[in-house]
N, C-alpha and C positions, 0 to 999 in steps of 0.2 A: 507640504504640511509642516515641515520642521520649522519654517519661518514663523508659523502661527504659534508654535510652542514658546518662542522668545518674545512675543508681544508683551508689553506691560499689562499688569493686571487690570488697570482701569480701562484699557482698550478692549481687553477680552470681556470684561463685565459689560461694557457698552454693547458689544456685538451679541452677547447672550441675551440682554434685555430686549434688543431689537429683533431677536430670533433670526439673526443672520448666521447663527452658529448654535448648535444644540449642546446642552450640558453633557449629554452622554458622549457625543462626538469628541468634545474637548477632553473629557476625562479619559476616554479610551486612547486618545493621542498621548496623554501623559503616562498612563499606565504602560503603554507600549514602549515608550522611551525609557521608562524605569526598568522594564524587563530587559531591553537590549543593552543598556549602558550600566546596569547594576553591577555586573562583575568587574568592570573597569573602575568604577567610581565608589561603589558601596556607600551611597549617600542616603537613599531612602531605605531604611532597614526594617521598618514595620509597614506592612501594606494591609489595607482594609478594603479591598476591591469590591467585594460583594455588597457590603452595606453602602459603599460610595456609589456604585452603579444604581442601586435601588433609589438612593436619594437623588441622583442626577436625573433619573427617569421622572421622579416626582416633580423635580424642578421644571423640566420641560412641559409636563402636563399642566402644572400650575400656570405657567406663562401662556399656554394655549387657552386657558380659561380667563386670562386677563389678570391673574394674580401675580404680584411681585413680592418676594420675601424681604427684599432689602437691596442695598448697593452691591452685594456680592452674590446675587441670586445665581446659583448654579456654578459658581466659580470653583474649580478644583484647586485645592491647596494642601500643603503639608504643614506639620508643626514639629518643633523640636521634641525629641524623645522624652525630655524631662517634664513635659506638660501632660497632665492626666487627660486621657480620652477614654470614656467609659468602654470597657470591654477589651482594651488594648494594654499591653505591658508598659509599665514605667519602671525603668531599672537604674537610671543615671549611670549606666555602664557597669554596675556592680553584678558580678556573678551571683551573689547571694540573693539578688532581687530579680533573677531571670523570670520567675513565675509570679511576680507582683502585678496583678491585673487591677487596673483602676476601676472603681465602682461608679464614679461620677466624672463629669468633665470639669477641667479647670475653668475658672470664671472667664478667662480670656477666650478659651476654646468655645465656650457657650455663647459669648458675645459674637464671635465670628460666625458660628452656625446660625444664630438668630438673624444675622445679617444676610443669610443665604448661602454661605460658603459650603462646599462639599469637601470635607477633610478625608483624604484617601490614604494617608500614611503618616509616618513619623520619621524624622531624620536623625542621623547618628550624632553621638556626643562622646567626649572623653570621660573616663571614670571620674565620678563626683563633679563633673563639669569643671575640672581643675587643670586644664592644659590648653595651650595654643596649638596643639595637634589633636586629632580626633581618632582615638583608637580605644578599644576596650575588649575584655574577654568575652562579652556577650555577642557583639556584632562585628568585631574586627576593626580594620583600618579603613578610613575614608581618604580618598585621594583628591588632589586638586585638579580640576578639569583643564587648567592651563598647563600643567605638567604633573603627570600622575606619580612622579618620583618625589613630589613635594606634598606637604600637608595643606589642607584647606583652611587651617586656623581652628580656633576653638573659643568657647566651647560649642557655639552654634555652627560647627564646621560642616556638618551634613546639610544644614539649612542653606548656607552660602554656596556650597558645591552644587546642590540640586538646582538652585536658581540659575547659577552661571551656565550650567549645562542644559538648561531648558527642560528640566524634569518636573517642574511645578510652577504654578503661577504666582504664588505668594507664600511667605513663610512667617512663622512666629518664633521669636527667640528670646533669650534672656541675657542679662549683662551685669556682672559684678566686677569683672576684670577685663573689660573690652570684649566680652563674649559675643556681642552682636557686632561691634565695630571692627574687631580684629579679623574675623573671617570675611566680612564685607571687603576690607582692605586687601586681603590675600586673594580673593576670588573676583574682584572687580565689580562688586554689586553695591547696593545701597543698604544702609541700616540705620535705625534711629533708636538711641537709648533715651527714653523720655526723662523729664524731670522726675526725681524720685517720688514715688507715691501716687502718681496720677493714674497709673495702670495697675489694677489689683494683681497681686502675685499668688493669691490663694489658688491651690490646685497645681502649683509648680513645686511639687514636693513628693518625697517617697512615702511618707506616712502622715497621718493626721497631725497637724501642727497649728495650734490656735494662734501662734504669733508669726505665722509665715509672712503676713502682710506688713510686719514691722521690721523686717530684715533690712536695716537702714542703709545699705549700700546697693543692694541688688535692685534691678529694674527689669521690666518686661516690655518688649517692643517688636516692631516688624522688621523684616528684611525683604528686599524687592529688587527688581531690575530697573526701577524708576523712582525718583524722589516723589513724583506725584502719587505713586502707589503707597508710599509711606504715609502721606497725608490721608489718603483714603482709609488705610488701616487704622491710623490713630484716631480718626473720627469715630470709629467703631469701638476700638479698645478702650478709649478714655471717655466713654459715654455710659452713665452720667459722669460729668466732669467733677471729680472729687480728689481730695488729697488726704493721705494718711496723717493723722495728728495724734496727740496724746490721748484724746477721747474717742478715737476711731476715725472713720472717713467723714470728711466734711466738704460741702460744696465749695467750688472755687471758680475763678475766671482766669482764662489765659492772660498772660502779660504780653501784649502785642501792641506796640506803638503804631503799627501800620506803615513804618518807614519802608520805602521800596528798596530792593537790593542795591540799586545803583547809587543810593545815597547813604549807604551804611558806612560807618567808621569801623575799620577792620584791623585787628592786629594779627600778623602772621608769624608764627614761630616755626623754625625748621630744624632746630637742634637744641640740645641741652646737655650740660656736663653730667647730669644724673643718668642720662640714657643717650649716648652718642648715636646719631642717626646716620645711616649709610648714605653716601652721595647719590645713590640711585633713588632715594626718597627725598633727599634735600633739594636736588635740582628741580624736580617737578613743583615743589612748594615755592621755590624762588620764582619759577616761571609763572605760577599762579599769582604771586604778589605783583609781578610786573604787569600781568594782564589786568588786574584790578586797578592799578594806578592808571593804566592806559584808558580805562573806562571811566576815570574821573573819581574813583573812590579814595577816601582818605585811608592810607595804609601805613602802619608801623611794623617794622621787623625787629624792633628792639624792646618795646615796652612789654613787661611781663606782669601778670596779675598778682603773683605770690612768690615767696622764696621757694625755689624748686626743691632744695634739700629738706626743708621743713614739710612741704607737701608730700614728698615721697616717704619720709619717716612716718608721718601720721597715717597715710594711706595704707602702707604695707602692714603696720601693726593692727589697724582696725579691720582691714581686709581679712587677715588671718584670725583675728578675734571672732569675726562673723562666721567664718567657715569652721573655726575650732569649736564653736559652741555646739556643733553637731557631732563631735567626736564621741566615741564610746569610752568607757572608763579606762580600758587598757591602753588605747592609743593616747588618751589625754595624759595618763600617768607617764607614759614613755616620753612624751614631749616635755612634760614638766622636768623630768630628769635631764634631758638634753639641754633645756634652757638653763638649769642650774649650773651646768658645766661650762657655760659660755663665759668668756672674759668680757669685762665691761667695754673694751674697745672693739669688740667684734660687732660690726654694724652691716654686714653683708646681708643678702636676701635670706640665706639660711638662718642666720641668727635672728633676724626680724620675724621670720616665720615661726620659729620655736617660741620666741618670747610672746609674739602676738597671739598665738594659739592658746596660751596659758596665762593671759593677763589676769591680775586681780581686778576686782571691781574698782578699787581706788585708782589703779594705773589706767584702766579703761576710761574712767571719768576724767582724769587729767588729760588724756589724749583727746577726748571728746571736747574739752574746753579749748584745746589748741585747734581742733577742727573748726570750732565756732569762730575763732579769730581768723582763720583762713577764709571762712564764709564771708566775713565782713570785708576782707581785703578784695575778694572777688566782686562784692557789691560795689566797692569804690571803683574798681577797674571798669565795670560796666556803666559807670557814669561817664567815662571817657570814650568808651568804645561800645559798639552795638554787638560785635561778634569777635570771637577768637578762632583762628584756624591753625591747627597744629597737627603733627603726625599722629597716627594711630599706633604705629609700631616702628621699630628702628630699621627694618629691612622689608623687602618683599617676602613672599612665602619661601620658607626654607625646606631643605630636603628632610625626609622622614628621619627622625632620630629618637628612638624609643628607649634608649638605654640610660640607666641611672636616674638620679633626681633631676628635676627641671633646671635647677641652678648649676648642674654639672654639664649640661648640654651647651655647646658653644656654636654660635652662628657667625659667619664672616661679616664684619662691619669695617669698611675702609681698610681692609688688609690685615685685620687682626681678629681674634676670637672674642666674642662677647657672650656672656651667659644669657640664655633666652629670657630669663626672668628680669633682666634689666629693663626690657621694654615695657614692663608693667607700669613703669613711671607714667607713661603717656595714657595708660588706662585710668590711673588714679588722679591725674592732674585735675580733670573736671569731676571725676566720679566721686571723690571723697566728700564733696559738698553737694552731691545730688543734682548737678547741672545737666541740662539736656545737651546731647551731642549727636550730630548727624554725620555718619560716615558716607563718603561719596568717592567715586573713582576719579583719578586725576589723569590717567594715561597708562602707557606701557613702558617698561624699561627696555634697555638694549637687548636683554635676553628674552623679551616678549612676555614679561610677567606684569600683572596689574599692580598699580600703586594707587593708594587712596590717602585721604586725610579726614579730619573730623572738624565740623563746624560746631563750636561751643557757644551757647548763649546764656543769658541770665536765667535763674529759676523761673519756670512757667512761661518762658519765651519760646517754647517748642515751635509754634507757628512761624516765627521769624527764621529759625534755623532751617526749617523745611522749605520755606519760601526761597531762601537764599540758595539752597541746594537745587531747587527746581530751576532757578535762574541760571546757575552754572550748567545744569543739564542742557538747557536750551542754547546757551551762548558759548560754552567752553568745551565741555566733554561729557558725553553720555555713555551709557552701558555699551560695551562691545562684547559680542559673544566669543568665547574661546574657539579656536579652530578645531575641527575634527569631531564635532558632536552634532552635525547638522542633518544626519540621515534620519 
C-alpha cells in the first residue's frame, strides 16, 4: 500500500473516478501514514480526520450513483497552514494567533473542494511565512524526509515534506520569496509559482484584508510529485482565468505559442556573483544544459535577461516593503530607527531589510519604476528565448539552524560560509516582475540530497513552463521517493 501513497495525484484521481480505489480507503492510507510518521517529520500539523472521512464517504456514494464532482473527486490532500479552511486554525506560526479559527475557506481552497478534493489537514510553516526553514512556537519544527537533521525549506516546508514522504496526494502553497520553489528544491518535488495575479490570494491571510489580492509580489500555486499534477491543479486554481489589475480582476488568456519542448530556445544559468551557487547545484545544471543540447535545443549558458545587481536591489527592497506593510506600530517604529542608523554604503541584506520595510511612498514609487524597466528587459529577453532555467537556491537543504537572524546564519558554499539570505536573489530574479516559475527535481547529490531548478517563462506563459517540466519528467528525471518512509 505504501507505493500507492506515492502515486501522482492525476493517477490517483483516475483510479478514484474508475472506482478502482475508494476515497475512504485512500484517505485512511494517508491518515495512517501521517499518524506513523508525524513524530519524525511533523509536516501535517493540523488534522481534520472526522470531516474528511465524512466527505470521503459522500464522494464514494456519489460515484456509486454516477455523480462526479470534478477532476479531484475524492482525492485526499492537504493545504499550507496559512490558507483559511473553515473551522480550522490559521496562525502563520504566531503564538498570538493559536486560537484564530477561520470562518470561511480561502478562494483557492473552495476551488479545490468544488473540484472534488477532500482536504484532511494543514501543513507547517515558519513564523510569518518568513524563513527557508519551517519552525514556529505553535507547531514546532518540520524535518526534511531526506535527512531529518535538515530543514525542508520554507515557507511551504510542511507541504513539500508531506509530499516527498507520501503523506498527502497534492498540496497548495504560496510564494513571495521562493516559498513554493525552495521547499520543492530541498525535498525533491515539483512546485509552480504562477504568473502574478492569475490565482486569487484572498483567504491566505490572518485577518480580513480587502487588498490581499493586490499584494504585488506574492503568488499562490500547487506543489506535487509530478509536473502533470501541477497542470491539473492550475486548471482548477486559475479558473476562471483572470488577472488582477488596477480595476480588479479581469479576464485573460494564457500566452502559449504551442512550441514543443524539443524546439524551445533555452538559456541556462548556474551561478551569479549576487548569490554564489554551490558546485553540488551547479554541476546538475550544467549536465542539464548538455542534455538539452544533445536533444537539439538551442541553449545559451551566458545570456542574461537583466543586470543581477539591479534586480537584487529592487527585489529585496520591494519584498521587505510588501512584508513591512503588515507590521504593527511598535515594530515599524523600531525598524525606522534601525534604518536611520545605517550608513549609506551599507547594502547587505540586513540594511535592505530595514530600509525596505520602512520605505516612503516616494522611494517605493522610484523602485517600482526601476522594476518596470526590469520588466521591459525581461520582455526583450523572451524575444530571444522561450525559457530560462536557473537555480532555486545556492545549496541543497541545510542543517537546522534556528539561532539569530536569518542573515546571521551561514551555510557552506564551495568551502566557505554564505548567509542564508543570499539565496533570496534566485527567488527574486523572476519573482520581482511576477513571472511564472516551475520548480522541478534534477537529481541527487553525492550526499543523497535532492537538487532542483526553476523554469522561468514570460508572463502568462505558465502552460509552456509546465509542459517543459513534464517533458523533463518523462525524458530526464522524475520524482524519487526518499528512502525510509515506505512502510
